[in-house]
Structures are given as structure tokens and as C-alpha cells.
C-alpha positions in Angstrom: 111.5 112.7 87.1 110.6 112.2 91.1 107.9 111.2 92.6 106.5 114.0 95.2 103.1 112.9 95.8 101.1 109.7 95.8 97.0 109.2 96.0 96.1 105.7 96.8 92.3 104.8 95.6 91.1 102.0 97.8 92.0 101.0 101.7 91.7 97.2 101.5 94.3 94.8 102.1 97.0 96.5 99.7 96.1 99.6 100.1 96.7 99.5 103.8 99.8 97.3 103.4 101.7 99.7 100.8 99.7 103.0 102.2 101.0 102.5 105.6 105.0 101.6 104.3 104.8 104.9 102.4 103.5 107.1 105.0 106.2 106.3 107.1 108.9 107.4 104.5 107.0 110.6 103.0 106.8 114.0 104.1 103.2 114.8 105.8 100.5 115.3 103.2 102.3 114.0 100.2 100.5 110.9 100.5 96.6 110.7 100.1 94.1 108.5 100.5 91.3 109.5 98.5 87.8 108.3 99.3 84.2 109.7 99.9 83.3 111.7 102.6 81.5 108.7 104.4 84.1 106.3 104.1 86.8 108.8 105.5 84.5 109.6 108.4 84.6 106.3 109.4 88.3 105.7 109.0 88.7 108.6 111.3 86.5 107.5 114.1 87.3 103.6 114.5 91.3 104.3 113.0 92.9 101.9 110.0 95.5 99.6 111.9 98.6 97.6 110.5 99.9 94.8 112.3 98.4 96.9 115.7 99.8 100.0 114.8 97.2 103.0 113.9 98.3 104.2 110.5 98.6 108.0 110.5 97.0 108.4 107.1 96.0 111.9 105.0 92.8 111.8 103.9 91.0 113.6 101.2 87.8 113.9 99.2 88.0 114.0 95.4 86.6 117.7 95.5 89.3 118.9 97.7 91.5 121.7 95.9 95.2 120.3 95.3 97.6 119.3 92.4 97.3 116.6 90.5 99.4 113.4 92.2 102.7 112.6 90.6 101.8 108.6 91.3 98.2 107.1 91.4 98.0 103.7 93.0 94.8 101.8 92.5 94.2 99.3 95.4 90.6 98.6 95.1 88.7 95.1 94.3 87.4 94.3 90.5 83.7 95.4 91.8 84.8 98.6 93.1 87.2 99.6 90.0 84.5 101.6 88.2 83.6 103.5 91.5 87.2 104.0 91.7 87.5 105.4 88.6 85.4 108.7 89.0 87.2 108.9 92.4 90.8 109.2 90.9 89.6 111.5 88.2 90.7 114.7 90.1 94.1 113.2 91.0 95.0 112.9 87.4 97.2 115.2 85.5 99.4 115.5 82.4 102.6 113.9 83.9 100.7 111.4 86.1 102.0 107.5 86.6 99.3 105.1 87.4 99.7 101.6 88.5 96.9 99.1 89.4 97.2 96.1 92.4 94.1 94.8 91.1 94.1 90.8 90.3 93.6 89.7 86.6 95.2 91.0 83.6 92.3 93.7 82.5 92.5 96.4 85.0 95.2 98.2 83.4 93.4 98.5 79.9 90.4 99.7 81.5 92.2 102.2 83.3 94.0 103.2 80.4 90.7 103.7 78.5 89.9 106.4 80.9 92.8 108.3 81.5 95.2 107.1 78.6 97.6 104.3 78.5 100.7 106.4 78.0 100.2 107.0 81.8 99.5 103.1 82.9 102.6 100.9 84.0 101.6 97.1 84.0 102.0 95.9 87.6 101.3 92.8 89.7 101.4 92.6 93.5 102.2 89.0 94.9 103.8 87.1 97.8 102.0 88.9 100.6 100.2 86.7 103.4 98.2 89.8 104.7 94.6 89.3 106.2 92.3 92.1 106.7 89.5 92.0 109.4 87.5 95.2 109.3 89.9 98.1 109.8 92.5 96.1 110.9 95.3 94.2 108.8 97.8 91.9 110.0 100.8 90.2 107.8 104.1 88.5 108.2 105.3 88.5 104.8 104.6 92.3 102.7 105.4 90.4 99.4 106.4 92.8 96.4 105.2 94.5 93.7 106.5 93.7 89.9 106.2 96.4 87.4 107.0 97.2 84.1 106.4 98.5 80.7 107.4 99.8 77.1 110.8 101.4 76.4 109.2 105.0 76.2 108.1 104.7 79.6 111.6 104.2 81.1 111.4 107.6 83.1 108.2 106.4 84.7 109.6 103.3 85.6 112.8 104.9 87.0 110.5 107.4 89.3 108.6 104.4 90.8 111.8 102.3 91.3 113.2 105.7 93.0 110.1 105.7 95.4 109.4 102.3 96.1 113.3 101.7 96.9 113.2 104.8 99.4 110.1 103.7 101.1 111.5 100.3 101.6 108.8 98.6 99.6 110.1 95.3 97.8 109.8 95.7 94.3 110.8 94.1 90.9 111.1 95.6 87.5 110.2 93.3 85.1 111.5 92.8 81.5 108.2 90.5 80.7 105.5 91.8 82.7 103.0 90.3 80.8 104.2 86.6 81.7 104.1 87.9 85.3 100.8 89.0 85.3 99.7 85.8 83.5 101.8 83.9 86.2 99.9 85.7 88.9 96.5 85.0 87.1 97.5 81.2 87.2 98.4 81.4 90.7 95.0 83.1 92.0 93.0 80.9 89.6 94.1 78.1 91.7 95.1 79.4 95.2 92.2 82.2 95.7 89.4 80.1 94.2 90.2 76.5 96.1 90.6 78.3 99.0 87.7 80.3 98.8 85.6 77.1 98.0 86.9 74.6 100.3 87.8 77.1 103.3 91.2 75.9 103.6 93.8 78.8 104.0 97.3 78.8 103.0 97.5 75.7 105.2 95.5 73.3 103.0 97.0 74.4 99.6 100.6 73.9 101.1 100.0 70.1 101.8 99.3 67.0 99.5 95.7 66.2 99.1 92.8 66.1 97.2 92.2 70.2 98.0 95.6 70.9 96.7 95.1 68.6 93.5 92.1 70.7 92.6 94.3 74.0 92.8 97.0 72.2 90.5 94.0 71.3 87.7 93.0 75.0 88.0 96.5 76.3 87.7 97.2 73.5 84.7 94.7 75.0 82.9 95.8 78.3 82.7 98.8 76.8 81.5 97.0 75.4 78.7 95.4 79.1 77.5 98.5 80.6 77.9 99.9 78.9 75.1 96.7 79.9 72.9 97.5 83.5 74.1 101.1 83.1 73.1 101.9 83.9 76.5 103.0 80.2 76.8 103.6 79.6 80.5 105.6 76.4 81.5 106.1 73.7 84.1 109.1 76.1 85.3 106.6 79.0 86.0 103.9 77.1 87.9 106.8 75.7 90.0 107.6 79.2 90.7 104.5 80.3 91.8 104.1 77.3 94.2 107.0 78.5 95.6 105.6 81.8 96.3 102.7 79.9 97.7 105.0 77.7 100.1 106.4 81.2 101.2 103.6 82.6 103.0 102.2 81.9 106.3 100.4 78.8 106.8 98.1 80.7 109.2 96.7 83.2 106.5 94.0 83.0 103.9 93.8 84.4 100.3 91.6 87.3 100.0 88.8 85.4 98.1 88.2 83.0 101.1 88.1 86.3 103.1 85.3 87.8 100.9 83.7 84.5 100.8 83.6 84.3 104.9 82.4 87.8 105.2 79.7 87.2 102.4 81.4 90.1 99.9 81.4 90.1 96.2 84.3 88.3 94.8 86.7 88.2 91.8 85.7 85.3 90.4 84.9 86.8 87.0 88.3 88.1 87.0 89.7 84.5 87.7 87.7 81.8 86.3 85.6 84.0 84.2 88.4 85.1 82.4 89.7 81.8 82.0 86.3 80.3 80.7 85.8 83.2 78.6 89.1 83.2 76.9 88.5 79.4 76.8 85.3 79.5 74.4 87.5 81.9 72.1 89.6 79.2 71.7 87.1 76.3 71.7 88.6 75.0 74.8 86.6 73.6 77.8 88.2 74.0 81.6 86.2 71.8 83.7 87.9 72.7 87.1 87.7 76.3 86.7 83.9 75.7 85.4 83.5 73.8 88.9 84.9 76.8 91.0 83.2 79.5 89.3 80.0 77.6 90.1 80.6 77.0 93.5 82.0 80.8 94.0 79.0 82.1 92.4 76.8 80.2 94.8 79.0 81.1 97.7 79.6 84.7 97.2 77.2 87.5 99.1 74.1 89.0 97.6 76.1 92.0 96.2 78.1 89.6 94.0 75.2 88.2 92.3 
């Protein structure tokens, strides 16, 4: 199987980041940015820029007549997932492969419930330091996409691997993608939420001090929860993800901090919300995540409440 057409749903930081790289290697028209008419008019009027370069994107509305995509990439934030599922409906065919770049550990099931789990590969994007302000994205480190799935999906995994290799997108085929996703959850719970509360950027989390201790406390709570969920993250996993944090530019800032500063809804329900709900199931209390959850809910924009 070869991937010849790709549809991206969502043009936030990750949509721009990976969409721009794909657009430079794929034939004209084979990469689609699918959105509603109003968004497309804005993109065309104002332009979309990646590291100062205007992106040459092919935009289409869901109603456009075209064949189903070979690959769909969901790159929205969690509050926009329901709308994104409606937008993607026209792009899905019997052989379509779907990957989700959403944070957290639940989007694949939500997408699979709509379009069929047999189409979905588990995936996680990590290591990027992209910052989006309006229609402009800047980054120093692209990071990578880790993905994988059951043995029955080997052909799909191979097809995505071939596309990413051709496009020059850093990737990893993971033999234990669930563990990788939980590790990224642990990172986001600490890094995104702490930066959002203290508005400290990556630099404030990379250096020793009280703010970093809050981050580590939140991550250790996920470590404890993972044991109950039979994922069993270890200190070695925590050290690995701290290495990822240390590798990004200190001048950057996590997406949740960007959302708080812009008064947008956040993904706190995917992070502390998930930890607290699973903690209740196991009779566990997580005070650091509870504090972060309450602080972020008070900070986020009215649309997030």
C-alpha cells in the first residue's frame, strides 16, 4: 500500500508544522487542508507561515467532490475534536488510514468509534518546540511522531513509514505505543500544566527550583497511576521524557501556556482531568494534579468553562 493523498484536519501548531513539511514533498493537490469556508477564506487572505515562509497549502471544504484520502491526520485541540470528526466524514473511505496527533490517551478511541478502529493507528507527537502566534509558526526542533498498532495493521504502519521517510518527517515505529502514549501524558501533565500556571516557558521548567518540583510532582503522580492501569511506567521513563524536555529550546513555551495567555480553552481535561478521573476509579488522590486542574480552570478563557 502506498499513500498518495493526505488530508489534514486542523491547522494549529502541529497541522502547520507537519503540513508544511508534507507539502514540500508531495505532488500539488495531493495534500488537502480540510476546513470550513470561513477558515479557508481567512487562511487565504492572511496566509499561513512556517518559520517565516508562506505555506503553499491546498485548501478544500468538506463538500468538495474528491476521492477519500489514503491518510487522515487529526491535528486539532481536544475541544475541537467533535467538529473535526464531522469535517473528516467526507475524507474517509474503506482503506483510509487515520492517525491522531491530539494529546492525551483517548482520541484514538473516539475517532475509532466514529470511523472504525481498524483504520486507526495509535500515535504521539513529541519533542517539538513550536510556538504559534496567530497565523505564524516558529520552531527550532521539529520533534517526531511515534506510531504503531497491532500486527494486523502492519501494512498500514509500513505505508505511513514510507510517507514520513519520503517527506523527511522524523518518526519512530513503536513496539509498545501504549507505553509511549502514557509517557507523553506524563510529560504533558507536568510540563504543559505547570508552564500554564506559572507562565514560565520551557526555561523555567528546565532549571532547578520550586516550579520544576511542581512539574516533577505531577509527573510522579502519573507514574503511580500507570501502575494501577497496568502500564507500569518507571523512573527510567520519567528520565527519558525529562531528556525530551531538556532538548527543546528554552525560549519556547508549551501549547497550554500559549492557550492560557490567549484566553483560549485548554486541554486540562485531557491531562489532570484524566488523571483525577482514573484516580477516583482506583481510590487514589493526586493533590498536585488537583491543584493544577483548579488553577488552570480559573485561568482559561470563558469558552473553556
